[in-house]
N, C-alpha and C positions, 0 to 999 in steps of 0.2 A: 409088575403092575395088579394088584389086585383085584379079584372080580367088585367088591363093593365101590371101589373108585371108578370104576366102568359104569355103576347106576347112574343112567340119569335123572337129570333136575323133575321133577313136576311142578308145572306150570301152572296157575290157578289166577284166573281170570275174572274180576269182580263182574258180578253181572245188574244190572238196573232195569225192574220192571216197569216202569215211568211211563210204557208208551203206547198205554190204551187209556180210555174216559173212565174216569170213575165220579156219582155222584159229586162227591167232597170237592174233584178239582172243576168241576162244573160250575158248582159253587162262586169258590173264592175267585174262579183266573176266568169264567167263561164257556159257555159250551161248548164241549167236545177240544176240550185243552190238553195235550200231552208236551212232552217234553219238544215234541219239533214243532209245535207253536212257535217255540222265541227260537231254532234255530233254524226254522225257513228265515225271521223276519232281521237274524243278523246280519250287519254291514259293516265293511271295513273301515276302521278309524284312526289309521295314517297309511302312509305310501305301502303296500306290498304287506298290507295286514292279509292275512289271507282268511276270510271270510266272504259268504256264508261256506258251513261245512255241509257240503251234498253229499249225501249217501249214493251208495255208486251200486253193488250187485244185490243189494237187500230193498233197495229204495225207501220209502218211509213208511214202513209196514208200522202193521198193528201186534202184539202179542196174544195176541187173542186168535189168532189164525195159526195153526197148528205147525203147517206146512211153512211159518216163517220159524218158529222154534225149530222145527227141523234142519234147517239150511242153515242156522247159525250154529248148531250142534258139527254137523258135516264140517263147518268152513274149520272153526274151531279145531276138531281132531287132526284135521287133515296138515295144520300148519306146527299141530306138535302142542298144544294146550291140553292137559288133563282133566279137568274139572273148571266149572262156571261157580263165582260164588256169589250167589243170589240175596240181595240186600232183601232183608224180612223186617217185616215194620210193627212190631208189639208195643202201643204205646201204654198200657196198663189194663187192665179190670176188662179185657177179654177183645179190645179195640183193635183190629187190623185196617192197614190198606195195603193197597196194591199187592194183592195176593193171591189175583185169581192167575195170572200166568204158569206162577208155582205151579197151584193148585190142580191145575191143568196138566202139568208135566208129570204130577205126582199121580194122580188120578188115571191117566192114560199109560201112563208105562214110557211114553213118548217125551222125547228123545230118550234113546237107550248112551246118556250123555252122563258120567260123573257130575254131582254138585255137593255143595255145603250151602251153609246158612250163614249169613254174615247178619246179628242185630245193628240193626239201626235207630240206634238208640238216641236218638234227640227230638224235642219238638221242633215244630215248623211253625217258621215268621214268614211274614210278608212284607216286604219291606217296601213299603209306598213312593221312597225316595223324593220324599218331599224337601222342603229347605233344611229342616229340624231333624232329614232322615228317621223318620219313626216306625216306628215298628209294628206289627200288628200280630197276637198270638192267634196262630189257624187251631194247632190243637199240641197240645203239651203232652210230654213225654211223664208218666207217671210210674210210680215203683210202690206201690200200695202194702207190697210185705211177702210173706211166704205165700199165703193160698195163693197171691197172683203170680209168686213165681213156678208153682206146682200146675196151672191151668196153664199158664207159657209151657211149659215144657209139654205138657200132656196135648196142645195146638201143634205140635210139632213132632209126636213121637211117631207118629205115622213115615214122616219123612228119613227120623231118624233109623228105621227098621228097614227101606229100601236098600235093595242092595247096590243102588248106585248110589249110595252115598259114599261122599269121600273122608278117606281116612290117612291118618299120619300116625304111624309107631303103633300102628292097630287097632285107632282110636278113633272115633268121629271128631272131626273137626270143626268146632264152633266159635265166630270169632263175634268180638263185641267188639265196635263201633267206638263207644263212649267210656270208656271203663270207672276214670274220675267221677260219670257222671253217676254211676251203681251208688245207692250209697253203705253198700255191707258187700262187695263183692265177694269176699272169704266166703260169706254166710249164701250168697248165690249159686257159687263152686259147688261147694259141698252138697249142697242139697239138690244140684239135675248131677252127683257123679250118685250120691245115694238112691234118686230115681231110674236112673241108668241103670244097675246095679238089679233093684226090684226088681226092673222089666225086663231083666235081659236081655240088655242091652251089653255092647263092647265099652270099655271107657270112653271118657269126653274128654278133647284134647282142645283145651280152651285156648283161645290167643286173642291178646288185646292187638288193637289197634291203636298206631302211634304216630303222630305228627311232630314227634320233639326229642330226640335223640338222650334228654334227663329224663324221661318219665319210663325209660326203660325198666329201672331196677326197681324201681316204684309199682311196675304194673307185675313184675315177677313176683315180691312178694305181697302182693294183694292174693296171689295163686295163680295165672296165668300161666302156661306149659310154657308158650312162647309170645311174643312179640312182633308184630309185622309192623316193620320202619318205613313209613313215607316220609320225606322229608323234604317236600316241594316249596311248600311257604316257608319252612326254615331256610332252606334253602337264599330263598326271597332276602329275606333280613340278613342274615348273615354275608353280604355283600359287603365289597370294601367301600370304604369313604366315598371315594374319587366315583365309582359307580354310581351308588346311590345319587351324589349329588347330580350325577350327569342326568339322570332321568329324573331327579325332582325338577328339573330346571326345564327339561322337554315337557314336564307337562303342564308347568306355571305355564309357560310359550303356548303351547300347539293344545293342550288338554290330552296328551296324548296318555292314554292309560298304564297304568304298571305293568310293568314289563321284566322279564327275566330272560336271558340266553340260554338256550339249550346247553350250550357248551357250558358256560357255569354253574348249573345245575348238575350236570354230570357231574364235571369237575368234583365240586362241592360232595354229592353221594360218596363216590371212589375217597374222597378224603377223612368222611365221617364213618358211612358203614365198616362194620368189624363181624367178621364170624364168629358168632357164637352159637351154642346148642340153643339160646335163647333170645336168639333173632334174626328172625327171616323179612328176608330184601323185600321190597317191595317198590318200581318204579314205574312212570308215565312216561308212556310212548310220545304222546303231546297233551297242553291244555288250552283252554282259554275259555275264561270266565263270562266273557264279555256278553253272551249270550242272554245271562241271565242275569247278569247285573246291571245293565246298560253304559258296558264299557267301565267300571269300576272295580271288577277284578282282574285277577292277574294272567298276564299272557306269556305262556309259553314259547321265546321268538326261537328261531330257525328249527322246529321241532322234525326233522324229518326225517325219514326209516333209515338214512344212514346214520345219520348224528344217534335214535335211538340202536340201531344195532352194533354201535362201537360199544355203548354205553352195557348194556346186554349183554357182551360179549365179555368184556370184562369182569363183572358181575359173576357171569358163571363160574369164566377160568379160576374166580377167586372161592367158589365156591368147590368146586371141582378139587380143588390143590389142598383147602383145610381137609376135606373129607368127609364130613360130621355123619352123623347117626343116620341124620335123614336129609335128604335135598331138596328144597323147595323153594320157591320165587313166585311172589305176586304179582301182578300187571294190572294198573288202574289208570283203565278199565278196557270193558269188553264195549261196552256202548254209552257212553256217557255225552251225547251229540253233544248236550245242552251244556258242558263244561271243555268242548273241543277236543275229547279225552277219549280216546275208543281206538278200537284195533279192526272192527269191521271200517271195509273198504267205503273210499270216498273219491270222488271225482278228480279229485288231486293228485292221489298217490297212488290207487286202484289199490291193490292186496301189496305194496310193498313192504306196509312196517310189517304183516304177518313174514311176507318173505323173509325181512329182517331176523322174524324170532325164528322162523324156520331154519335159516343158515348158520343161527347162533346153536341151538340148539344140538345139530349135525356136524359139529365142528368137532372132529376126534382129536386134533391137537389140544386142547386142552385137559388129553387124559395123562398129556408126558411133563 
């Protein structure tokens, strides 16, 4: 057994910086709005539906508080997470939102925990849920061209230079949420690589985020080094005809929302995910969009710590046995409470999702 096969998998968890008030959210949703507003109002929509998700150890926190950010990092490190991938909002023409928590992490040097950035490049819309399901555009994601790409690069140059910035293959990892929306990804990537070199930085490892297996090759052709594959929604649409018909009938008769069993999701992921130098797996521990969508979003049923641990172990085993050049796994998410999608402890399961993560990462039988 060579040393390389014994190297551990680096687990990166997506991190949402939404949990603090900003003027824009005050205007759009009401004074003091944060993700906790929807989380606290959530209600069960059918028998044994787990809602609301109530945070346990960390409580209903405010990310402007440095002690909270330190506690999150300490917990993540204890259970085997190597880095947070902070969602980063740059809408073009210098417009940024939700940047205070990460800015304070950067300026203070605390917590001393690795990080990288994921550009959440999408417009924000407000669904009114009226009879015609009309949407209202809150802020538009724009791509003005090279000068904006340059301004964007220099806006996060300090982060790239930080000793805590997470590297893959000795390169700075930078993730893009919607690669297909960038009008000229190849130009964007080549320009940033040049700017990195001009500023004495390591090269940049560009990662495309994909929710469909069919897009992997396309994103590689765009110039991305790897593709993070998260296929929860795809697994929902790929259910059998019988399963779709059954749940469709339940929705018609009892107004039950969209439901996917965790084991069905896990089975589909294991059948679909293929180990490749160009593909990085991304799995979810749990998911329930109903707090954000008033019951219209997808709910991942039976997303217990045990089921999460079983999927995680099988993914890790596949990575170890394939022994790729570098071993990386994303988890969505550390704290997407509005989507019922979090590793942070809640009152029902406590730290059991984190314990499943730690147990799977420490399972040495995977090396054999």
